[in-house]
GUPASE-545060 format. One record per atom (N, C-alpha, C): residue in three letters; x, y, z. Coordinates in steps of 0.02 Angstrom, whole numbers, padded with zeros to 5 digits, always signed. Atoms other than C-alpha are relative to their C-alpha. Layout:
% residues N
ALAXYZ/...
END
This chain:
% residues 122
MET-00061-00022+00021/MET+02944-00328+01747/MET-00009+00066-00041/ILE+00009-00056+00039/ILE+02867-00215+01615/ILE-00043+00049+00047/MET+00042-00050-00051/MET+02751-00134+01753/MET+00052+00033+00036/ILE-00058-00030-00035/ILE+02910-00090+01850/ILE+00032+00047-00042/LEU-00034-00058+00050/LEU+02981+00008+01696/LEU-00052+00057-00004/GLU+00055-00051+00011/GLU+02811+00089+01668/GLU+00001+00054+00063/ILE+00014-00044-00069/ILE+02800+00145+01859/ILE+00068+00046+00008/ALA-00057-00039-00003/ALA+02990+00199+01845/ALA-00006+00062-00043/MET+00013-00065+00054/MET+02944+00308+01690/MET-00045+00053+00027/THR+00055-00048-00028/THR+02797+00374+01772/THR+00027+00050+00054/ILE-00037-00025-00055/ILE+02897+00423+01932/ILE+00049+00057-00022/PHE-00040-00047+00020/PHE+03029+00507+01838/PHE-00032+00049-00045/GLY+00040-00043+00033/GLY+02909+00599+01720/GLY-00037+00052+00051/ILE+00018-00036-00041/ILE+02822+00669+01872/ILE+00056+00045+00033/TYR-00066-00038-00035/TYR+02991+00724+01945/TYR+00016+00055-00050/MET-00022-00046+00047/MET+03035+00815+01781/MET-00055+00047-00013/LEU+00070-00044+00011/LEU+02852+00883+01769/LEU+00005+00059+00056/PHE+00001-00047-00057/PHE+02874+00973+01933/PHE+00059+00044+00012/THR-00066-00036-00011/THR+03057+01020+01944/THR+00022+00033-00064/GLY-00032-00029+00067/GLY+03085+01063+01757/GLY+00076-00025-00019/LYS-00073+00027+00008/LYS+03254+00965+01772/LYS+00002-00070-00010/THR-00008+00076-00003/THR+03330+00794+01745/THR+00050-00015+00059/TRP-00025+00022-00064/TRP+03423+00684+01872/TRP+00066+00030-00011/SER-00068-00024+00005/SER+03591+00752+01807/SER+00017+00063+00026/LYS-00014-00055-00022/LYS+03677+00876+01896/LYS+00031+00061-00040/GLU-00036-00045+00043/GLU+03774+00962+01759/GLU-00044+00036-00053/VAL+00041-00032+00045/VAL+03621+00999+01651/VAL-00045+00053+00041/PRO+00035-00049-00036/PRO+03535+01169+01704/PRO-00079-00017-00010/PRO+00068+00016+00001/PRO+03346+01163+01724/PRO-00025+00035-00069/HIS+00026-00028+00066/HIS+03253+01196+01559/HIS-00078-00007+00001/GLY+00066+00006-00006/GLY+03066+01226+01528/GLY-00029-00059-00033/GLN+00032+00050+00035/GLN+03050+01093+01399/GLN+00005-00069+00039/PHE-00003+00058-00047/PHE+03099+00961+01535/PHE-00069-00012+00026/ARG+00067+00012-00026/ARG+02921+00991+01596/ARG-00049-00040-00048/LEU+00033+00038+00051/LEU+02850+00936+01429/LEU+00017-00064+00007/LEU-00016+00061-00008/LEU+02953+00789+01435/LEU-00025-00046+00059/GLY+00033+00019-00051/GLY+02896+00752+01599/GLY-00072-00020+00006/ALA+00075+00021+00020/ALA+02713+00749+01549/ALA+00001-00057-00045/PHE+00007+00060+00042/PHE+02763+00634+01413/PHE+00017-00061+00035/PHE-00019+00062-00039/PHE+02840+00509+01527/PHE-00061-00013+00052/ALA+00058+00003-00047/ALA+02704+00537+01653/ALA-00056-00041-00036/SER+00069+00028+00035/SER+02576+00477+01526/SER+00007-00073-00036/VAL-00013+00064+00031/VAL+02654+00308+01489/VAL-00052-00060+00041/LEU+00047+00043-00030/LEU+02539+00208+01619/LEU-00067+00007-00036/PRO+00077+00002+00023/PRO+02371+00282+01555/PRO+00005-00023-00078/VAL-00004+00023+00064/VAL+02428+00254+01369/VAL+00001-00079-00002/ALA+00003+00069+00002/ALA+02476+00073+01397/ALA-00057-00030+00030/PHE+00064+00021-00018/PHE+02318+00043+01495/PHE-00052+00007-00050/VAL+00060-00010+00063/VAL+02197+00112+01355/VAL+00020-00045-00051/ALA-00022+00040+00062/ALA+02311+00028+01215/ALA-00022-00079+00011/ALA+00015+00073-00021/ALA+02292-00137+01313/ALA-00071-00018+00001/MET+00063+00009-00011/MET+02112-00114+01346/MET-00040-00009-00071/ILE+00034-00005+00063/ILE+02063-00083+01162/ILE+00033-00065-00037/VAL-00019+00059+00034/VAL+02171-00231+01100/VAL-00030-00063+00031/GLY+00039+00056-00043/GLY+02093-00340+01235/GLY-00075-00009-00031/ILE+00079+00006+00007/ILE+01914-00296+01200/ILE-00007-00022-00082/VAL+00013+00010+00080/VAL+01943-00306+00994/VAL+00020-00084-00006/LEU-00005+00072+00010/LEU+02025-00482+01014/LEU-00047-00049+00040/ALA+00047+00042-00040/ALA+01907-00542+01147/ALA-00063-00001-00041/ALA+00060-00002+00031/ALA+01766-00497+01041/ALA+00003-00047-00068/GLY-00005+00037+00057/GLY+01833-00592+00891/GLY+00024-00071+00016/SER-00020+00061-00029/SER+01882-00738+00995/SER-00068-00053-00009/ALA+00052+00051+00007/ALA+01788-00908+00951/ALA-00031-00033+00064/SER+00012+00038-00070/SER+01791-00969+01132/SER-00044+00052+00041/SER+00033-00034-00045/SER+01674-00904+01264/SER+00020-00008+00073/ASP-00033+00015-00079/ASP+01774-00979+01407/ASP+00032+00049+00017/PRO-00044-00055-00031/PRO+01851-00841+01512/PRO+00079-00029+00002/GLU-00072+00023-00011/GLU+02008-00950+01540/GLU+00035-00009-00059/THR-00034+00004+00066/THR+02040-00988+01361/THR+00009+00063-00029/VAL-00016-00067+00030/VAL+02013-00808+01310/VAL+00059+00043+00033/ALA-00055-00023-00040/ALA+02136-00758+01452/ALA+00062-00025-00024/ASN-00068+00029+00018/ASN+02265-00876+01388/ASN+00016+00022-00077/GLU-00017-00021+00072/GLU+02242-00821+01204/GLU+00023+00073-00005/LEU-00008-00079-00005/LEU+02259-00628+01252/LEU+00065+00008+00039/THR-00055-00015-00049/THR+02409-00647+01369/THR+00059+00028-00045/TRP-00067-00016+00033/TRP+02557-00636+01238/TRP-00021+00065-00043/PRO+00009-00064+00031/PRO+02469-00499+01128/PRO-00007+00058+00048/LEU+00004-00053-00050/LEU+02439-00395+01282/LEU+00069+00024+00026/ILE-00069-00017-00013/ILE+02610-00419+01339/ILE+00043+00041-00060/GLY-00036-00030+00062/GLY+02674-00366+01156/GLY-00018+00078+00009/VAL+00018-00065-00012/VAL+02571-00214+01184/VAL+00034+00050+00053/GLU-00035-00041-00049/GLU+02647-00160+01345/GLU+00081+00009-00015/VAL-00071-00013+00026/VAL+02822-00189+01279/VAL+00013+00047-00054/ALA+00003-00047+00044/ALA+02790-00094+01125/ALA-00013+00078+00026/THR+00018-00073-00035/THR+02723+00054+01231/THR+00070+00019+00025/VAL-00061-00018-00037/VAL+02878+00046+01348/VAL+00056+00018-00049/VAL-00066-00016+00044/VAL+03011+00037+01201/VAL-00026+00059-00038/PHE+00009-00070+00041/PHE+02925+00185+01104/PHE+00010+00049+00045/TYR-00012-00051-00038/TYR+02917+00284+01250/TYR+00070+00018+00027/ALA-00069-00003-00020/ALA+03099+00242+01300/ALA+00037+00041-00061/VAL-00039-00036+00046/VAL+03167+00287+01132/VAL-00014+00068-00018/VAL+00023-00071+00016/VAL+03060+00445+01093/VAL+00022+00037+00067/GLY-00012-00048-00055/GLY+03091+00503+01271/GLY+00079+00010+00007/SER-00073-00007-00004/SER+03285+00479+01265/SER+00027+00042-00053/LEU-00018-00035+00061/LEU+03303+00562+01094/LEU-00030+00074+00026/TRP+00038-00067-00026/TRP+03181+00705+01160/TRP+00055+00034+00047/GLU-00037-00020-00054/GLU+03294+00714+01318/GLU+00060+00035-00026/LYS-00053-00027+00039/LYS+03453+00730+01215/LYS+00003+00062-00038/SER+00007-00067+00024/SER+03390+00867+01118/SER-00005+00059+00041/ILE+00009-00041-00045/ILE+03338+00962+01267/ILE+00054+00022+00036/ARG-00060-00005-00026/ARG+03499+00934+01337/ARG+00054+00033-00029/ARG-00044-00045+00048/ARG+03589+01004+01197/ARG-00012+00076+00006/LYS+00027-00062+00001/LYS+03481+01152+01200/LYS+00019+00034+00070/ALA-00002-00029-00073/ALA+03498+01184+01397/ALA+00087+00013+00006/MET-00065-00010-00002/MET+03697+01159+01380/MET+00025+00056-00038/THR-00025-00053+00050/THR+03716+01290+01238/THR-00009+00071+00034/PRO+00011-00069-00037/PRO+03748+01469+01304/PRO-00046+00040-00041/PRO+00043-00050+00035/PRO+03628+01602+01258/PRO+00030+00041-00057/GLY-00028-00038+00056/GLY+03663+01684+01089/GLY+00059-00047-00042/ALA-00058+00045+00024/ALA+03793+01535+01049/ALA-00021-00017-00076/ALA+00030+00022+00062/ALA+03678+01483+00908/ALA+00003+00038-00054/PHE+00001-00052+00065/PHE+03685+01641+00806/PHE+00066+00026-00006/GLU-00071-00029+00012/GLU+03870+01675+00815/GLU+00023-00031-00061/GLN-00028+00026+00064/GLN+03962+01659+00653/GLN+00063-00029+00016/PRO-00070+00032-00014/PRO+04112+01543+00639/PRO+00058+00045-00012/SER-00055-00048+00014/SER+04279+01628+00641/SER+00019+00016-00074/GLU-00013-00004+00075/GLU+04306+01586+00454/GLU-00048+00053-00038/MET+00048-00041+00035/MET+04151+01674+00404/MET+00005+00084+00031/ARG-00009-00065-00021/ARG+04196+01830+00508/ARG+00053+00034-00037/ARG-00062-00022+00042/ARG+04361+01844+00425/ARG-00014+00014-00079/ALA+00007-00014+00060/ALA+04290+01837+00262/ALA-00046+00052-00017/ALA+00040-00058+00008/ALA+04162+01973+00283/ALA+00028+00059+00011/
END
């Protein structure tokens, strides 16, 4: 289940990386969507490296030398690493996407316009 989410994030990231846009039709393409796509595309390598590091560290500190016992001891910590990686990427990616969407939907120069109250006071 976690692997399906990682693959979906990677596919979505590759799509964003090459097209510079998100799935939504109302949001225009924006250059920062490519950076977000690279971020999402890196979920599989990051999860793999994190799981390898945790697995090596925990296996080295294991008292048992039986491969089946070590595999049983490492199952839940490695699932926790995978879940933490997916949750981190989902939270950071959704917040980043919301920020880019806000920038893409803002008309050029609108951020520098003064509110009408300030124009009347000046």
